C-alpha positions, 0 to 999 in steps of 0.5 A: 637754559642753554643759551640765555644770551640768545633771547636777550640779544633777540629782545634787544635787536627787536627794540632797536628795530622798532625804535628805528621806526618810532624813535621814542625817547626812554630815560635810562632810569626806566630800564634800570628800575625794571632791572631792580624790580626783577630781583623781586621775582624768581626763575623764568618770571625774573628772566622775563622781567629782565628782558622787558628791561632789555627791550626798554634799554634798546629804546633808550640807547637807540633814540636819536635827536632829530635835527631839522634839515638845512644847507650850510652854503656859506663857509662856517666855523667848526671845532670838533673832536674826531670820535671814529677811525677815519675811513681812508680813500684815495685822496680824502677821508671821512670820519665822525667828529663831535662838535665842540663849538660852531657857528651853528649852536644847535650842533654843539655836542653832536656828532657830524660826518666830516670829509677832508683831504688833510693829513694827520687826522686820526681817532681823537684828533682835534680839528678847527676848520671852515666848511660847507655841507648840509643836514639831511634826515638828521645827519650833518655832512660837512666838507672842509675847505682847503687851507682853512683847517687846523689839525691838532694832535697835541692832546691825542694820547693815541698819536704816537701809536698811529704815527708808529703805524704810519712809519711801519707802513712806510718801511714796509713800502721800502722793502716790499717785493712788489706793489701788489704784495704791498697793497694786499699786505697793508690790508692784511696786516694793518687794515689799510685798504687805500692801496688796493686798486680795483685790479688787485681787489677784483679777483678777491671779489669774484671768488668770494674771498674779499673777507680774507683781506678784511681783518676779521676773526680768522686773522685774530685767530691766526695772530693768537696762535702765532703769538702762542707759538712765538712765546712758547718759552713762557708758561701758559698763564704768562703767555695768555696774559701777554696775548690778552694785553696785545690783542686790544692794542691790535684792534686799535692798531687796525682801525677798530673795525667791527669784526676785529673788536668782536674777535678780540672780545671773544678771544679775551673771554676765552682767555678769561675762562682759561684763567679761572677754569670756567667752562665756556660756550662759544655761542653764548660768548658770541651772543653776549659779544653782539649784545655788548657791541649793540649796547655801545653802538646800536647803529652797528645793527644796520652795518654790513660789516657787523651782520657779515662778521657775526653771521660768519662766526655763527655759521663757523660755530654751528659747522664745527658742532655738526662736523665735530666727529669728522677728520680735520679736512672734512671739518675744514670744508664743512665749516667753510660751507656753513660760513658761506651759507650764513653770509652769502644771503647778506652778500646777495642782499647788499652786493647782488653777487655770489661765487661758490668757489669761496667754499673750496678756496677759503680753506686753501687760501687761508693756509697761506695766511698762517706763515704770512701773518706769523712773519708779520709779527716778527716784522712789526717787532723789527720795524719792517727794517729787515729786508730779507724778513719783509721779502720772505713774508711778501713771498707768501703774499705773492703765492696767496694772490696767485692762488686767488687769481687761479680760482678767479680764472675758473669763472664761477662768479654770478651776478643778477641777484636782488633778494627781498628782505623777507626772502632773506629772513625766511631763508635764515629761519629755515636754515637755523631750523635745519640745525636744530633738527636731530638728523645726521650731519650729511642730511643737514648739509643736503637740506641746507644746500637745497634751501640755499639753491631755492633761495638763489632761485627766489633771489634772481633780479627782475632783468626786464629792461629798465631806466634808473634815474638817481637824484643828485644836487645838480643833474640826475645820474641815468642808468639804462639796463637792457638785454644784458647791456648797461649804460651809465650816463654821469659826469662824476663817480657814482659808486652805487652804479657799480652795485647796479651793474651787478644787480642787473647782471650786466654782460657788457657795460658802457660809461658815457660822460662829458668829463672823463677826467673826473673818474679814477682808474679804479672806477673806469675798470668796471666798464667795458667801454668809455664813451665821451660825448658833448651834449648828446650821444647815440649807442646801440639804439639808445640816444641820450641828450643832456638838456635841461632835463635828461632826454632818452630815446630807446628803440624810437620811444621817448623818455623825458626824465626828471631829477628824482629817484625812479625806476622806469620799466621799458616793456 
């Protein structure tokens, strides 16, 4: 069997998906007994029994104990340990925290989602705080109350490591070329995106190059080659030993993101095969890596990052195989094409947009990352204290940004897509079948591209005029889409509305609010016009009145809206 881990991975994924619906508890003892039972059998029968054990193992690791919904209205005490890498926002951060003690005894030993504005919170930090929140669909969400939080890193073994990272970023800021290169550089080198304004991020989004500023497999590959180059004076085994030691620290250093962990895991397997002169199979390593990752974190299966990361690598590996007999330039374009063909459906499903420029732009822009990331290694070793070295690195960052802006200026950015899950699944079945067919590489490219064009056609959004109402705690958010114009009525930043702008293919967008001060510049930049009103507003034959419930009049027709999640078609 060429790819034994493929079927094992599929079996495990099916088990996780099924248990997402059933949520059955299967003792870990059961799959272990099945694994032991498989020893009795031989050949394919043993493999079948092993996969039955894998299926049961998926049920065991994906079971979630449900917590009854309730609201934490009064300030309540929590003591917990941070068990995830915090997601950084402009003014706050969110993270998972395992409860040590609490006013709510039923939460002890369970992980809760915490939102806080406090500084010095890292992975494995210990917190004691008063907070408010709610439990909804089994998930606990709590916000800390300012001045009632104690942050304790006295027993955090990673604290010095994280403070070193903070100091390196601070030194980088002192010697940067400009704010734009600093914001992009911190994302590329440290995995920190909190400095990225929407104005900087927008060209990456519109060219399909957003993946280049999210640390992923390409960054790990470049780091691998850079360290291999820097350590040229050592023999191969010593070089690989040093790299194998550095890469796991780099994964922690950059926030332990799914693409980084996957890439580091695969790189370590490659080094292991070199040490013991083993013949490695890239696809088997990918499937095994995915299996281990889902075994540790079954919920990762539903993560966009996980899906994009593994599908991109699958496309790259298959692309390399298809174009293995061609020159490097054709191989580079072919690999970029297949990486796009494998990731674009996921981007369309979650974000409703597509840019074909990424196929050409990715290999061109990626070339600039080699000198940039190689110099970043030297800058890390020197603590970002050598002004010339930092600015020299930032020069390549500046050129990198200008290249992205050039491709963005071409205008090949399309919105108005909303593929169903069935269409996405059917597309992947078709394109994987194309790879299995014994046909010429050119024919595989043509058939795959044709399949993708058909997929785009089937993925077009239903652009009939409609009203979205989104339920919130106090008052609903209202979104109107009609004839290419979109109107968002809200008094707080509703980020999901930005996806609606792309889904509905909005050519002109309006933000209508009573409280403009509650919106960040990043959010406002997504709209063509901001309108402030009191109680009611009229614009383009759309009249909105903020009453007990929202009241809309569109072309003379009245709509009395409720605080619920609903879509109303206007025709």
